[in-house]
C-alpha positions in Angstrom: 126.3 122.7 90.4 123.9 120.2 92.2 121.9 117.7 90.1 118.4 119.0 89.6 116.3 118.1 92.6 119.2 116.8 94.5 120.7 118.7 97.4 124.2 118.3 98.8 123.0 116.0 101.6 121.4 113.6 99.2 124.3 113.8 96.7 126.8 112.9 99.4 124.7 110.1 100.9 123.9 108.6 97.5 127.7 108.5 96.8 129.1 107.5 100.2 126.5 104.9 101.1 127.0 102.8 97.9 130.8 103.2 98.2 130.6 101.6 101.7 128.3 98.8 100.8 130.3 98.0 97.6 133.5 97.6 99.7 135.3 100.7 98.4 135.6 101.6 102.1 136.2 98.2 103.8 135.2 97.6 107.4 137.7 99.3 109.7 138.4 102.2 107.3 138.4 105.6 109.1 136.7 108.4 107.2 137.7 112.0 108.2 135.0 114.6 108.1 137.2 117.3 106.7 138.4 115.0 103.9 134.9 114.0 103.0 133.9 117.7 103.0 136.8 118.5 100.6 136.1 115.5 98.4 132.4 116.3 97.9 132.8 120.1 98.0 130.3 120.5 100.9 130.4 121.9 104.4 131.3 119.8 107.4 127.8 120.3 108.6 126.5 118.4 105.6 129.0 115.6 106.1 128.0 115.3 109.7 124.3 115.0 108.7 125.1 112.3 106.3 127.2 110.5 108.9 124.3 110.5 111.2 122.1 108.8 108.6 124.8 106.2 107.9 125.1 105.6 111.6 121.4 104.9 111.8 121.9 102.2 109.2 124.8 100.9 111.3 127.1 101.3 108.3 129.6 103.4 110.3 130.2 104.5 113.9 131.5 107.8 114.9 133.9 108.4 117.9 135.5 111.6 119.1 139.2 111.8 118.4 139.0 108.6 116.2 136.7 109.6 113.4 134.1 107.8 111.5 134.8 104.0 111.2 133.2 101.7 108.7 131.5 98.8 110.6 131.7 95.1 109.6 128.9 93.8 107.3 127.5 91.8 110.2 126.7 95.1 112.0 124.7 96.7 109.0 121.0 97.2 109.1 120.5 95.0 106.1 116.7 95.5 106.2 117.0 99.2 105.5 115.6 99.7 102.0 118.4 102.1 101.1 121.1 99.6 102.2 119.3 97.0 100.1 119.1 99.2 97.0 122.8 100.2 97.3 123.9 96.6 97.7 121.8 95.7 94.7 123.6 98.3 92.7 127.0 97.0 93.5 129.2 94.0 92.6 127.5 91.7 95.2 124.1 91.9 93.4 123.7 88.2 92.7 124.4 87.1 96.3 122.2 89.8 97.6 119.3 88.9 95.4 119.6 85.3 96.5 119.8 86.3 100.2 116.6 88.4 99.9 114.8 85.8 97.9 115.6 83.2 100.6 114.1 85.6 103.1 111.0 86.0 101.0 110.7 82.2 100.6 110.7 81.9 104.4 108.2 84.6 105.1 105.8 85.2 102.3 104.2 81.8 102.1 103.4 81.8 105.8 102.1 85.4 105.5 99.8 84.4 102.6 98.4 81.6 104.7 97.6 84.0 107.5 96.2 86.5 105.1 93.7 83.9 104.0 92.5 83.8 107.6 92.8 87.5 108.6 92.3 89.6 105.4 89.3 91.9 105.4 87.1 92.5 102.4 89.1 95.6 101.4 92.4 93.8 101.4 90.9 90.9 99.4 89.7 93.4 96.9 93.1 95.1 96.7 94.8 91.7 96.1 92.4 91.0 93.3 92.9 94.4 91.9 96.7 94.3 91.8 96.6 90.7 90.5 94.5 91.8 87.6 96.8 94.8 87.1 99.7 92.4 86.9 97.9 90.4 84.2 97.1 93.7 82.2 100.8 94.8 82.3 102.4 91.4 81.9 102.8 91.7 78.1 104.4 94.3 75.9 107.5 95.0 78.0 105.6 97.1 80.6 107.9 96.2 83.5 107.7 99.5 85.3 103.8 99.4 85.3 103.9 95.7 86.3 106.2 96.6 89.2 103.7 99.0 90.7 101.1 96.2 91.0 103.6 93.5 91.9 105.0 95.6 94.8 101.5 96.6 96.0 100.3 93.0 95.9 103.0 91.7 98.1 102.6 94.6 100.5 99.0 93.7 100.9 99.7 90.0 101.5 102.3 91.0 104.3 99.9 93.5 105.9 96.8 91.2 105.6 98.7 88.5 107.5 97.8 90.4 110.7 101.4 90.0 111.9 103.1 93.4 112.4 106.6 91.9 112.0 105.6 90.6 108.5 104.0 93.9 107.6 107.2 95.8 108.3 108.9 93.6 105.6 106.9 95.3 103.0 109.7 97.9 102.3 112.2 95.0 102.1 110.1 93.1 99.5 109.5 96.3 97.6 113.2 97.1 97.5 114.1 93.7 96.1 111.3 93.8 93.5 112.4 97.2 92.5 116.0 96.2 92.3 115.3 93.3 90.0 113.5 95.6 87.6 116.0 98.4 87.8 119.0 96.2 87.3 117.4 94.1 84.5 117.2 90.9 86.5 113.8 90.2 85.0 112.7 88.8 81.7 111.4 91.4 79.2 107.9 90.1 80.1 107.1 88.4 83.4 106.8 84.6 83.5 103.1 83.9 82.6 103.0 81.1 85.1 104.1 83.5 87.9 101.5 85.9 86.9 98.8 83.2 87.0 100.0 82.2 90.5 99.4 85.7 91.8 95.8 85.6 90.6 95.3 82.2 92.2 96.8 83.5 95.5 94.4 86.4 95.5 91.4 84.0 95.0 92.7 81.6 97.7 93.0 84.4 100.2 89.4 85.6 99.3 87.9 82.2 99.9 89.9 81.7 103.1 91.9 78.7 101.8 95.1 79.1 103.9 96.9 76.0 102.8 96.4 76.8 99.1 97.4 80.4 99.6 100.6 79.3 101.3 101.5 76.6 98.7 100.9 78.9 95.8 103.0 81.6 97.3 105.8 79.1 97.9 105.6 78.3 94.2 106.1 82.0 93.4 109.2 82.2 95.5 110.6 79.0 94.1 110.1 80.5 90.6 111.8 83.7 91.6 114.9 81.8 92.7 114.9 79.8 89.5 114.8 83.0 87.5 117.9 84.2 89.4 119.7 81.0 88.4 119.2 82.1 84.8 119.5 85.9 85.0 122.0 86.4 87.8 124.1 83.3 88.1 
């Protein structure tokens, strides 16, 4: 019997994808369609659909008369939010969190500086709204509510930068922020200093102070890395 709201395609994908990213099927492993169909008690059609999704993520490649081969990590689409979430759920979580936080450190400060130049009034208002939402949910162990505003805040910064490449990283940042919360790599209440920095970033963007917006955001990412040193050593 399927889990409520979860069809066979999703069930197989959410089992096989994490198994690959966790190393249960190392690179070079050949997966047989008929064996997967028997293992998951689904039709070969369902397995083929799942394989197509995994191919789109570059986790596997499929060749006639060879089968489905797991690709090396270097081939994976590591920016796919599902790949990120699967890796964060696995044994490699600490290293994955650091890798993603380094990416954020390289991108988000620059994006915030650009946002101070390019953000329109609606984006400035959204930043302030979400910063205030983070303040309102930063006490009392409201991490899920806090996450909503935190994720939205960083999406707006990336979009307001005016750089479409940065904007596309919104899903990546959302995945790492969600993963930190889901896997308890957060303090029970967010760091008050980090919350305050988000408020200050929103104000720096509003007044068009690019240098200050960039520096404040850099402080946010440095703080995020310092938290990892404590919570995910």
